[in-house]
N, CA, C and O atoms as a Tinker XYZ file with bonds, in Angstrom:
   456  protein
     1  N     69.843000   -4.705000  -31.281000    73     2
     2  CA    68.974000   -5.670000  -31.256000    64     1     3
     3  C     67.631000   -5.518000  -31.074000    63     2     4     5
     4  O     67.200000   -5.265000  -29.949000    81     3
     5  N     66.806000   -5.650000  -32.145000    73     3     6
     6  CA    65.659000   -5.159000  -32.070000    64     5     7
     7  C     64.633000   -6.865000  -31.836000    63     6     8     9
     8  O     64.807000   -8.053000  -32.107000    81     7
     9  N     63.332000   -5.822000  -31.036000    73     7    10
    10  CA    62.451000   -7.284000  -30.780000    64     9    11
    11  C     61.687000   -7.426000  -31.693000    63    10    12    13
    12  O     61.039000   -6.472000  -32.122000    81    11
    13  N     61.586000   -8.688000  -32.213000    73    11    14
    14  CA    60.776000   -9.080000  -33.016000    64    13    15
    15  C     59.981000  -10.115000  -32.734000    63    14    16    17
    16  O     60.312000  -11.220000  -32.304000    81    15
    17  N     58.617000   -9.598000  -33.069000    73    15    18
    18  CA    57.667000  -10.792000  -32.441000    64    17    19
    19  C     57.379000  -11.990000  -34.057000    63    18    20    21
    20  O     56.682000  -11.727000  -35.036000    81    19
    21  N     58.062000  -13.049000  -33.839000    73    19    22
    22  CA    57.605000  -14.158000  -34.926000    64    21    23
    23  C     56.453000  -14.747000  -34.258000    63    22    24    25
    24  O     56.121000  -14.823000  -33.075000    81    23
    25  N     55.821000  -15.230000  -35.597000    73    23    26
    26  CA    54.350000  -15.954000  -35.098000    64    25    27
    27  C     54.453000  -16.981000  -35.094000    63    26    28    29
    28  O     53.711000  -17.620000  -34.348000    81    27
    29  N     55.528000  -17.752000  -36.009000    73    27    30
    30  CA    55.771000  -18.963000  -36.476000    64    29    31
    31  C     56.104000  -19.943000  -35.236000    63    30    32    33
    32  O     55.692000  -21.090000  -35.061000    81    31
    33  N     57.042000  -19.100000  -34.350000    73    31    34
    34  CA    57.555000  -19.825000  -33.228000    64    33    35
    35  C     56.385000  -20.523000  -32.406000    63    34    36    37
    36  O     55.373000  -19.824000  -32.454000    81    35
    37  N     56.192000  -21.836000  -31.572000    73    35    38
    38  CA    55.037000  -22.382000  -31.084000    64    37    39
    39  C     54.810000  -21.804000  -29.687000    63    38    40    41
    40  O     53.787000  -21.845000  -29.002000    81    39
    41  N     55.968000  -21.271000  -29.429000    73    39    42
    42  CA    55.617000  -20.672000  -27.642000    64    41    43
    43  C     54.783000  -19.343000  -27.938000    63    42    44    45
    44  O     53.988000  -18.977000  -27.071000    81    43
    45  N     54.897000  -18.710000  -28.933000    73    43    46
    46  CA    54.296000  -17.227000  -29.165000    64    45    47
    47  C     52.758000  -17.561000  -29.254000    63    46    48    49
    48  O     51.907000  -17.085000  -28.502000    81    47
    49  N     52.519000  -18.467000  -30.306000    73    47    50
    50  CA    51.214000  -19.070000  -30.354000    64    49    51
    51  C     50.404000  -19.651000  -29.439000    63    50    52    53
    52  O     49.187000  -19.668000  -29.624000    81    51
    53  N     50.966000  -20.190000  -28.358000    73    51    54
    54  CA    50.404000  -20.753000  -27.358000    64    53    55
    55  C     50.244000  -19.649000  -26.516000    63    54    56    57
    56  O     49.124000  -19.279000  -26.163000    81    55
    57  N     51.437000  -19.007000  -26.112000    73    55    58
    58  CA    51.110000  -17.851000  -25.237000    64    57    59
    59  C     49.879000  -16.717000  -25.513000    63    58    60    61
    60  O     49.286000  -16.158000  -24.591000    81    59
    61  N     49.608000  -16.485000  -26.919000    73    59    62
    62  CA    48.379000  -15.729000  -28.028000    64    61    63
    63  C     46.898000  -16.487000  -27.372000    63    62    64    65
    64  O     46.001000  -15.881000  -26.787000    81    63
    65  N     46.946000  -17.938000  -27.655000    73    63    66
    66  CA    45.832000  -18.759000  -27.463000    64    65    67
    67  C     45.422000  -18.826000  -26.193000    63    66    68    69
    68  O     44.285000  -18.582000  -25.790000    81    67
    69  N     46.532000  -19.224000  -25.437000    73    67    70
    70  CA    45.717000  -19.249000  -23.825000    64    69    71
    71  C     45.161000  -17.648000  -23.015000    63    70    72    73
    72  O     44.349000  -17.499000  -22.102000    81    71
    73  N     46.179000  -16.344000  -23.979000    73    71    74
    74  CA    45.439000  -15.478000  -23.522000    64    73    75
    75  C     44.252000  -15.104000  -24.373000    63    74    76    77
    76  O     44.241000  -13.920000  -24.037000    81    75
    77  N     43.503000  -15.177000  -24.999000    73    75    78
    78  CA    42.650000  -15.466000  -25.801000    64    77    79
    79  C     41.364000  -16.506000  -24.773000    63    78    80    81
    80  O     40.243000  -16.123000  -24.439000    81    79
    81  N     41.862000  -17.545000  -24.541000    73    79    82
    82  CA    41.135000  -18.385000  -23.594000    64    81    83
    83  C     40.966000  -17.623000  -22.682000    63    82    84    85
    84  O     39.863000  -17.077000  -22.702000    81    83
    85  N     41.774000  -17.289000  -21.676000    73    83    86
    86  CA    41.637000  -16.347000  -20.931000    64    85    87
    87  C     40.148000  -15.407000  -20.680000    63    86    88    89
    88  O     39.190000  -15.472000  -19.909000    81    87
    89  N     40.649000  -14.392000  -21.974000    73    87    90
    90  CA    39.377000  -13.546000  -21.974000    64    89    91
    91  C     38.431000  -14.258000  -22.416000    63    90    92    93
    92  O     37.389000  -14.029000  -21.802000    81    91
    93  N     38.322000  -15.107000  -23.301000    73    91    94
    94  CA    37.143000  -15.769000  -23.837000    64    93    95
    95  C     36.517000  -16.478000  -22.341000    63    94    96    97
    96  O     35.290000  -16.388000  -22.302000    81    95
    97  N     37.034000  -17.050000  -21.309000    73    95    98
    98  CA    36.444000  -17.427000  -20.305000    64    97    99
    99  C     36.007000  -15.874000  -19.030000    63    98   100   101
   100  O     35.119000  -15.754000  -18.186000    81    99
   101  N     36.729000  -15.276000  -19.318000    73    99   102
   102  CA    35.807000  -14.405000  -18.468000    64   101   103
   103  C     34.886000  -13.510000  -19.075000    63   102   104   105
   104  O     34.061000  -12.880000  -18.413000    81   103
   105  N     34.972000  -13.446000  -20.058000    73   103   106
   106  CA    33.533000  -12.762000  -21.279000    64   105   107
   107  C     32.107000  -13.787000  -20.654000    63   106   108   109
   108  O     31.029000  -13.592000  -20.093000    81   107
   109  N     32.805000  -14.779000  -21.097000    73   107   110
   110  CA    31.819000  -16.100000  -20.826000    64   109   111
   111  C     31.322000  -15.935000  -19.161000    63   110   112   113
   112  O     30.150000  -15.686000  -18.881000    81   111
   113  N     32.120000  -16.068000  -18.382000    73   111   114
   114  CA    31.510000  -15.681000  -16.802000    64   113   115
   115  C     30.670000  -14.635000  -16.208000    63   114   116   117
   116  O     29.703000  -14.653000  -15.446000    81   115
   117  N     31.580000  -13.397000  -17.005000    73   115   118
   118  CA    30.559000  -12.375000  -16.460000    64   117   119
   119  C     28.702000  -12.515000  -17.528000    63   118   120   121
   120  O     27.657000  -11.939000  -17.225000    81   119
   121  N     28.927000  -13.402000  -18.646000    73   119   122
   122  CA    27.348000  -13.489000  -19.393000    64   121   123
   123  C     26.585000  -13.978000  -18.718000    63   122   124   125
   124  O     25.373000  -13.767000  -18.670000    81   123
   125  N     27.421000  -14.927000  -17.920000    73   123   126
   126  CA    26.580000  -15.917000  -17.145000    64   125   127
   127  C     25.869000  -15.250000  -15.840000    63   126   128   129
   128  O     24.704000  -15.314000  -15.450000    81   127
   129  N     27.191000  -14.483000  -15.231000    73   127   130
   130  CA    26.637000  -13.682000  -14.009000    64   129   131
   131  C     25.660000  -12.650000  -14.256000    63   130   132   133
   132  O     24.749000  -12.583000  -13.431000    81   131
   133  N     25.654000  -11.845000  -15.198000    73   131   134
   134  CA    24.842000  -10.899000  -16.012000    64   133   135
   135  C     23.070000  -11.931000  -16.181000    63   134   136   137
   136  O     22.048000  -11.576000  -15.594000    81   135
   137  N     23.143000  -12.917000  -16.914000    73   135   138
   138  CA    22.167000  -13.290000  -16.993000    64   137   139
   139  C     21.325000  -13.874000  -15.507000    63   138   140   141
   140  O     20.105000  -13.715000  -15.461000    81   139
   141  N     21.951000  -14.456000  -14.483000    73   139   142
   142  CA    21.795000  -14.857000  -13.153000    64   141   143
   143  C     21.673000  -13.570000  -12.248000    63   142   144   145
   144  O     21.012000  -13.686000  -11.216000    81   143
   145  N     22.119000  -12.633000  -12.476000    73   143   146
   146  CA    21.788000  -11.238000  -12.046000    64   145   147
   147  C     20.225000  -10.963000  -12.513000    63   146   148   149
   148  O     19.337000  -10.944000  -11.661000    81   147
   149  N     19.956000  -10.764000  -13.833000    73   147   150
   150  CA    19.012000  -10.332000  -14.040000    64   149   151
   151  C     17.734000  -11.380000  -14.210000    63   150   152   153
   152  O     16.565000  -10.996000  -14.163000    81   151
   153  N     18.100000  -12.658000  -14.399000    73   151   154
   154  CA    16.974000  -13.864000  -13.681000    64   153   155
   155  C     16.142000  -13.914000  -12.811000    63   154   156   157
   156  O     14.946000  -14.200000  -12.767000    81   155
   157  N     17.507000  -13.349000  -11.536000    73   155   158
   158  CA    17.196000  -13.295000  -10.457000    64   157   159
   159  C     16.181000  -11.991000   -9.927000    63   158   160   161
   160  O     15.325000  -12.090000   -9.047000    81   159
   161  N     16.481000  -10.891000  -10.621000    73   159   162
   162  CA    15.670000   -9.233000  -10.511000    64   161   163
   163  C     14.136000   -9.959000  -11.168000    63   162   164   165
   164  O     13.128000  -10.006000  -10.463000    81   163
   165  N     14.154000  -10.441000  -12.457000    73   163   166
   166  CA    12.832000  -10.564000  -12.745000    64   165   167
   167  C     12.279000  -11.506000  -11.480000    63   166   168   169
   168  O     11.458000  -11.063000  -10.677000    81   167
   169  N     12.650000  -12.424000  -11.424000    73   167   170
   170  CA    11.752000  -13.175000  -10.447000    64   169   171
   171  C     11.619000  -12.535000   -9.279000    63   170   172   173
   172  O     10.523000  -12.863000   -8.826000    81   171
   173  N     12.300000  -11.608000   -8.372000    73   171   174
   174  CA    12.014000  -10.805000   -7.158000    64   173   175
   175  C     10.814000   -9.573000   -7.989000    63   174   176   177
   176  O     10.062000   -9.017000   -7.189000    81   175
   177  N     10.671000   -9.238000   -9.245000    73   175   178
   178  CA     9.809000   -8.267000   -9.669000    64   177   179
   179  C      8.416000   -9.439000   -9.806000    63   178   180   181
   180  O      7.330000   -8.983000   -9.449000    81   179
   181  N      8.443000  -10.708000  -10.240000    73   179   182
   182  CA     7.337000  -11.171000  -10.556000    64   181   183
   183  C      6.366000  -11.305000   -8.964000    63   182   184   185
   184  O      5.253000  -10.799000   -8.820000    81   183
   185  N      7.025000  -12.014000   -8.010000    73   183   186
   186  CA     7.027000  -12.435000   -6.620000    64   185   187
   187  C      6.151000  -11.159000   -6.304000    63   186   188   189
   188  O      4.946000  -11.364000   -6.155000    81   187
   189  N      6.611000   -9.890000   -6.187000    73   187   190
   190  CA     6.261000   -8.493000   -5.794000    64   189   191
   191  C      4.593000   -8.346000   -6.701000    63   190   192   193
   192  O      3.459000   -8.152000   -6.265000    81   191
   193  N      5.048000   -8.516000   -7.904000    73   191   194
   194  CA     3.835000   -8.300000   -8.761000    64   193   195
   195  C      2.617000   -9.450000   -7.634000    63   194   196   197
   196  O      1.726000   -9.038000   -6.892000    81   195
   197  N      2.801000  -10.108000   -7.749000    73   195   198
   198  CA     1.915000  -11.309000   -7.257000    64   197   199
   199  C      1.466000  -11.164000   -6.112000    63   198   200   201
   200  O      0.318000  -11.540000   -5.875000    81   199
   201  N      2.123000  -10.684000   -5.287000    73   199   202
   202  CA     1.975000  -10.258000   -3.511000    64   201   203
   203  C      0.887000   -9.143000   -3.811000    63   202   204   205
   204  O     -0.232000   -9.320000   -3.331000    81   203
   205  N      1.137000   -7.977000   -4.589000    73   203   206
   206  CA     0.752000   -6.881000   -5.170000    64   205   207
   207  C     -1.016000   -7.439000   -5.106000    63   206   208   209
   208  O     -1.913000   -7.057000   -4.355000    81   207
   209  N     -1.039000   -8.426000   -6.162000    73   207   210
   210  CA    -2.575000   -8.328000   -6.581000    64   209   211
   211  C     -3.158000   -9.677000   -5.583000    63   210   212   213
   212  O     -4.325000   -9.966000   -5.848000    81   211
   213  N     -2.662000  -10.334000   -4.737000    73   211   214
   214  CA    -2.921000  -11.072000   -3.720000    64   213   215
   215  C     -3.795000  -10.138000   -2.681000    63   214   216   217
   216  O     -4.934000  -10.370000   -2.278000    81   215
   217  N     -2.707000   -8.697000   -2.269000    73   215   218
   218  CA    -3.177000   -7.837000   -1.586000    64   217   219
   219  C     -4.038000   -7.054000   -2.196000    63   218   220   221
   220  O     -4.838000   -6.769000   -1.305000    81   219
   221  N     -4.304000   -6.637000   -2.963000    73   219   222
   222  CA    -5.144000   -5.811000   -3.576000    64   221   223
   223  C     -6.576000   -6.756000   -3.429000    63   222   224   225
   224  O     -7.404000   -6.283000   -2.650000    81   223
   225  N     -6.940000   -8.040000   -4.102000    73   223   226
   226  CA    -7.723000   -9.049000   -3.749000    64   225   227
   227  C     -8.552000   -9.003000   -2.431000    63   226   228   229
   228  O     -9.662000   -8.473000   -2.389000    81   227
   229  N     -7.881000   -9.656000   -1.233000    73   227   230
   230  CA    -8.409000   -9.161000    0.015000    64   229   231
   231  C     -8.695000   -7.931000    0.721000    63   230   232   233
   232  O     -9.468000   -7.958000    1.678000    81   231
   233  N     -8.106000   -6.774000    0.316000    73   231   234
   234  CA    -8.569000   -5.350000    0.476000    64   233   235
   235  C    -10.340000   -4.809000   -0.418000    63   234   236   237
   236  O    -11.210000   -4.033000   -0.023000    81   235
   237  N    -10.232000   -5.747000   -1.847000    73   235   238
   238  CA   -11.478000   -5.755000   -2.203000    64   237   239
   239  C    -12.815000   -6.373000   -1.407000    63   238   240   241
   240  O    -13.900000   -5.794000   -1.351000    81   239
   241  N    -12.540000   -7.551000   -0.858000    73   239   242
   242  CA   -13.315000   -8.274000   -0.153000    64   241   243
   243  C    -13.425000   -7.590000    0.967000    63   242   244   245
   244  O    -14.607000   -7.328000    1.188000    81   243
   245  N    -12.477000   -7.062000    2.020000    73   243   246
   246  CA   -12.636000   -6.131000    2.678000    64   245   247
   247  C    -13.757000   -5.182000    2.901000    63   246   248   249
   248  O    -14.613000   -5.069000    3.779000    81   247
   249  N    -13.441000   -4.482000    1.720000    73   247   250
   250  CA   -14.051000   -3.352000    1.090000    64   249   251
   251  C    -15.512000   -3.712000    1.352000    63   250   252   253
   252  O    -16.196000   -3.196000    2.236000    81   251
   253  N    -15.891000   -4.586000    0.553000    73   251   254
   254  CA   -17.146000   -5.186000    0.448000    64   253   255
   255  C    -17.673000   -5.603000    1.779000    63   254   256   257
   256  O    -18.779000   -5.086000    1.937000    81   255
   257  N    -17.369000   -6.228000    2.653000    73   255   258
   258  CA   -17.600000   -6.570000    3.751000    64   257   259
   259  C    -18.126000   -5.545000    4.467000    63   258   260   261
   260  O    -19.253000   -5.512000    4.961000    81   259
   261  N    -16.980000   -4.402000    4.529000    73   259   262
   262  CA   -17.099000   -2.824000    5.116000    64   261   263
   263  C    -18.424000   -2.352000    4.098000    63   262   264   265
   264  O    -19.226000   -1.690000    4.757000    81   263
   265  N    -18.694000   -2.465000    3.183000    73   263   266
   266  CA   -19.770000   -2.120000    2.930000    64   265   267
   267  C    -21.358000   -2.421000    3.169000    63   266   268   269
   268  O    -22.293000   -1.624000    3.092000    81   267
   269  N    -21.378000   -3.766000    3.473000    73   267   270
   270  CA   -22.253000   -4.552000    3.405000    64   269   271
   271  C    -22.556000   -4.258000    5.170000    63   270   272   273
   272  O    -23.737000   -4.245000    5.514000    81   271
   273  N    -21.940000   -4.127000    5.780000    73   271   274
   274  CA   -21.928000   -3.677000    7.250000    64   273   275
   275  C    -22.122000   -2.384000    7.470000    63   274   276   277
   276  O    -22.595000   -2.143000    8.581000    81   275
   277  N    -21.855000   -1.194000    6.578000    73   275   278
   278  CA   -22.254000   -0.057000    6.570000    64   277   279
   279  C    -23.710000    0.058000    6.275000    63   278   280   281
   280  O    -24.497000    0.750000    6.922000    81   279
   281  N    -24.064000   -0.846000    5.010000    73   279   282
   282  CA   -25.613000   -0.845000    5.155000    64   281   283
   283  C    -26.199000   -1.214000    5.827000    63   282   284   285
   284  O    -27.362000   -0.943000    5.528000    81   283
   285  N    -26.117000   -1.868000    6.878000    73   283   286
   286  CA   -26.581000   -2.527000    7.770000    64   285   287
   287  C    -27.067000   -1.832000    8.859000    63   286   288   289
   288  O    -28.243000   -1.871000    9.220000    81   287
   289  N    -25.834000   -0.941000    9.608000    73   287   290
   290  CA   -25.633000    0.003000    9.960000    64   289   291
   291  C    -26.882000    1.116000   10.200000    63   290   292   293
   292  O    -27.472000    1.664000   11.131000    81   291
   293  N    -26.883000    1.074000    8.664000    73   291   294
   294  CA   -27.666000    2.573000    8.230000    64   293   295
   295  C    -29.223000    2.217000    8.516000    63   294   296   297
   296  O    -30.040000    2.887000    9.147000    81   295
   297  N    -29.362000    1.222000    8.001000    73   295   298
   298  CA   -31.168000    0.450000    8.774000    64   297   299
   299  C    -31.248000    0.621000    9.648000    63   298   300   301
   300  O    -32.278000    1.164000   10.046000    81   299
   301  N    -30.148000    0.251000   10.606000    73   299   302
   302  CA   -30.493000   -0.039000   12.184000    64   301   303
   303  C    -30.554000    1.351000   12.660000    63   302   304   305
   304  O    -31.386000    1.592000   13.534000    81   303
   305  N    -29.667000    2.486000   12.146000    73   303   306
   306  CA   -29.499000    4.259000   12.565000    64   305   307
   307  C    -31.075000    4.393000   12.318000    63   306   308   309
   308  O    -31.861000    4.777000   13.184000    81   307
   309  N    -31.417000    4.031000   11.047000    73   307   310
   310  CA   -33.141000    4.795000   10.809000    64   309   311
   311  C    -34.032000    4.086000   11.492000    63   310   312   313
   312  O    -35.097000    4.675000   11.679000    81   311
   313  N    -33.955000    3.159000   11.867000    73   311   314
   314  CA   -35.039000    2.279000   12.752000    64   313   315
   315  C    -34.873000    2.966000   14.238000    63   314   316   317
   316  O    -35.843000    3.362000   14.884000    81   315
   317  N    -33.677000    3.041000   14.636000    73   315   318
   318  CA   -33.446000    3.368000   15.674000    64   317   319
   319  C    -34.059000    4.921000   16.370000    63   318   320   321
   320  O    -34.442000    5.223000   17.500000    81   319
   321  N    -33.944000    5.588000   15.244000    73   319   322
   322  CA   -33.974000    7.319000   14.954000    64   321   323
   323  C    -35.425000    7.771000   14.384000    63   322   324   325
   324  O    -35.642000    8.963000   14.167000    81   323
   325  N    -36.273000    6.918000   14.182000    73   323   326
   326  CA   -37.386000    6.845000   13.917000    64   325   327
   327  C    -38.315000    7.555000   15.011000    63   326   328   329
   328  O    -38.178000    7.536000   16.234000    81   327
   329  N    -39.324000    8.203000   14.220000    73   327   330
   330  CA   -40.074000    9.163000   15.320000    64   329   331
   331  C    -41.209000    8.334000   16.210000    63   330   332   333
   332  O    -41.834000    8.984000   17.049000    81   331
   333  N    -41.444000    7.152000   16.078000    73   331   334
   334  CA   -42.356000    6.316000   17.095000    64   333   335
   335  C    -41.016000    6.317000   18.255000    63   334   336   337
   336  O    -41.068000    6.979000   19.292000    81   335
   337  N    -40.096000    5.646000   17.957000    73   335   338
   338  CA   -38.965000    5.499000   19.285000    64   337   339
   339  C    -38.608000    6.760000   19.739000    63   338   340   341
   340  O    -38.211000    6.758000   20.904000    81   339
   341  N    -38.624000    7.755000   19.222000    73   339   342
   342  CA   -38.263000    9.148000   19.867000    64   341   343
   343  C    -39.453000    9.533000   20.797000    63   342   344   345
   344  O    -39.242000   10.217000   21.798000    81   343
   345  N    -40.488000    9.172000   20.526000    73   343   346
   346  CA   -42.006000    9.507000   21.255000    64   345   347
   347  C    -42.124000    8.596000   22.513000    63   346   348   349
   348  O    -42.896000    8.855000   23.437000    81   347
   349  N    -41.196000    7.370000   22.477000    73   347   350
   350  CA   -41.526000    6.494000   23.524000    64   349   351
   351  C    -40.061000    6.680000   24.283000    63   350   352   353
   352  O    -39.963000    6.120000   25.375000    81   351
   353  N    -39.164000    7.261000   23.897000    73   351   354
   354  CA   -38.171000    7.696000   24.803000    64   353   355
   355  C    -38.458000    8.825000   25.159000    63   354   356   357
   356  O    -37.702000    8.721000   26.126000    81   355
   357  N    -38.726000    9.494000   25.236000    73   355   358
   358  CA   -39.481000   11.052000   25.497000    64   357   359
   359  C    -40.707000   10.630000   26.902000    63   358   360   361
   360  O    -40.980000   11.448000   27.780000    81   359
   361  N    -41.217000    9.427000   26.850000    73   359   362
   362  CA   -42.431000    9.347000   27.586000    64   361   363
   363  C    -41.273000    8.261000   28.610000    63   362   364   365
   364  O    -41.583000    8.321000   29.799000    81   363
   365  N    -40.306000    7.524000   28.386000    73   363   366
   366  CA   -39.969000    6.672000   29.190000    64   365   367
   367  C    -38.996000    7.626000   30.177000    63   366   368   369
   368  O    -38.801000    7.354000   31.361000    81   367
   369  N    -38.522000    8.580000   29.611000    73   367   370
   370  CA   -37.643000    9.754000   30.687000    64   369   371
   371  C    -38.422000   10.939000   31.448000    63   370   372   373
   372  O    -37.799000   11.783000   32.092000    81   371
   373  N    -39.881000   10.949000   31.327000    73   371   374
   374  CA   -40.868000   11.833000   31.843000    64   373   375
   375  C    -40.450000   12.973000   31.444000    63   374   376   377
   376  O    -39.896000   13.693000   32.275000    81   375
   377  N    -40.608000   13.440000   30.047000    73   375   378
   378  CA   -40.364000   14.219000   29.576000    64   377   379
   379  C    -41.866000   15.246000   29.019000    63   378   380   381
   380  O    -42.665000   14.773000   28.212000    81   379
   381  N    -42.045000   16.767000   29.653000    73   379   382
   382  CA   -43.298000   17.045000   29.561000    64   381   383
   383  C    -42.985000   18.236000   28.408000    63   382   384   385
   384  O    -41.967000   18.891000   28.183000    81   383
   385  N    -44.531000   18.219000   27.679000    73   383   386
   386  CA   -44.787000   19.348000   26.474000    64   385   387
   387  C    -44.717000   20.336000   26.980000    63   386   388   389
   388  O    -44.985000   20.499000   28.171000    81   387
   389  N    -44.302000   21.326000   26.118000    73   387   390
   390  CA   -43.457000   22.537000   26.345000    64   389   391
   391  C    -45.046000   23.566000   25.714000    63   390   392   393
   392  O    -45.383000   23.232000   24.578000    81   391
   393  N    -45.725000   24.428000   26.215000    73   391   394
   394  CA   -46.899000   25.323000   25.945000    64   393   395
   395  C    -46.210000   26.356000   25.932000    63   394   396   397
   396  O    -46.066000   26.650000   24.745000    81   395
   397  N    -45.696000   27.085000   26.570000    73   395   398
   398  CA   -45.436000   28.475000   26.590000    64   397   399
   399  C    -43.969000   28.418000   26.856000    63   398   400   401
   400  O    -43.565000   27.678000   27.754000    81   399
   401  N    -43.011000   29.242000   26.048000    73   399   402
   402  CA   -41.876000   29.342000   26.230000    64   401   403
   403  C    -41.520000   30.604000   27.147000    63   402   404   405
   404  O    -41.798000   31.679000   26.616000    81   403
   405  N    -40.948000   30.675000   28.446000    73   403   406
   406  CA   -40.316000   32.056000   29.304000    64   405   407
   407  C    -39.664000   32.240000   29.556000    63   406   408   409
   408  O    -39.436000   31.598000   30.581000    81   407
   409  N    -38.746000   32.994000   29.255000    73   407   410
   410  CA   -36.973000   33.506000   29.312000    64   409   411
   411  C    -37.020000   34.350000   30.396000    63   410   412   413
   412  O    -37.937000   35.121000   30.681000    81   411
   413  N    -35.660000   34.111000   31.178000    73   411   414
   414  CA   -35.459000   34.783000   32.418000    64   413   415
   415  C    -34.611000   36.033000   31.958000    63   414   416   417
   416  O    -33.616000   36.181000   31.248000    81   415
   417  N    -35.343000   36.767000   32.589000    73   415   418
   418  CA   -34.955000   38.370000   32.099000    64   417   419
   419  C    -33.804000   38.648000   33.045000    63   418   420   421
   420  O    -33.923000   38.143000   34.161000    81   419
   421  N    -32.647000   39.401000   32.792000    73   419   422
   422  CA   -31.665000   40.050000   33.367000    64   421   423
   423  C    -31.663000   41.173000   33.170000    63   422   424   425
   424  O    -31.979000   41.558000   32.044000    81   423
   425  N    -31.261000   42.246000   34.321000    73   423   426
   426  CA   -31.080000   43.678000   34.174000    64   425   427
   427  C    -29.633000   43.977000   33.253000    63   426   428   429
   428  O    -28.876000   43.174000   32.706000    81   427
   429  N    -29.601000   45.099000   33.311000    73   427   430
   430  CA   -28.956000   45.729000   31.948000    64   429   431
   431  C    -27.125000   45.860000   33.247000    63   430   432   433
   432  O    -26.029000   45.637000   32.734000    81   431
   433  N    -27.208000   46.119000   34.328000    73   431   434
   434  CA   -26.248000   46.197000   35.495000    64   433   435
   435  C    -25.403000   44.620000   35.192000    63   434   436   437
   436  O    -24.187000   44.452000   35.103000    81   435
   437  N    -26.449000   43.630000   35.082000    73   435   438
   438  CA   -25.758000   42.263000   35.538000    64   437   439
   439  C    -24.842000   42.347000   33.895000    63   438   440   441
   440  O    -23.618000   42.224000   33.893000    81   439
   441  N    -25.398000   42.503000   32.965000    73   439   442
   442  CA   -24.364000   42.466000   31.335000    64   441   443
   443  C    -23.324000   43.831000   31.654000    63   442   444   445
   444  O    -22.202000   43.645000   31.185000    81   443
   445  N    -23.421000   44.606000   32.067000    73   443   446
   446  CA   -22.193000   45.315000   31.701000    64   445   447
   447  C    -21.014000   45.593000   33.024000    63   446   448   449
   448  O    -19.994000   46.282000   33.011000    81   447
   449  N    -21.566000   44.832000   34.035000    73   447   450
   450  CA   -20.750000   44.531000   35.276000    64   449   451
   451  C    -19.406000   43.704000   34.803000    63   450   452   453
   452  O    -19.604000   42.785000   34.008000    81   451
   453  N    -18.002000   43.968000   35.247000    73   451   454
   454  CA   -16.711000   42.984000   34.832000    64   453   455
   455  C    -16.897000   42.100000   36.439000    63   454   456
   456  O    -16.140000   41.172000   36.725000    81   455
């Protein structure tokens, strides 16, 4: 006896249709899962971009603020280290003006001894 597939029988057609429907269902479930996964990744990337943009904006504001503070500090530094302020500081510390420089002489023996 040979096994012959006869498509005219209703149970064979029903079996093929059910198999096709099961495959189609699996295919569409896979497609929906893939769409959901890609959409989730897209939303995650957009959120990362927006967060990065906000961080860049805050860092630019901080940079501007620090630049202004730097300019103010440079002005204060130049005012503090001006020549007139140095002269008043020298007078406060009771420094004296040097007329002649005298060096301490050492003998050669001191330089060569260990």
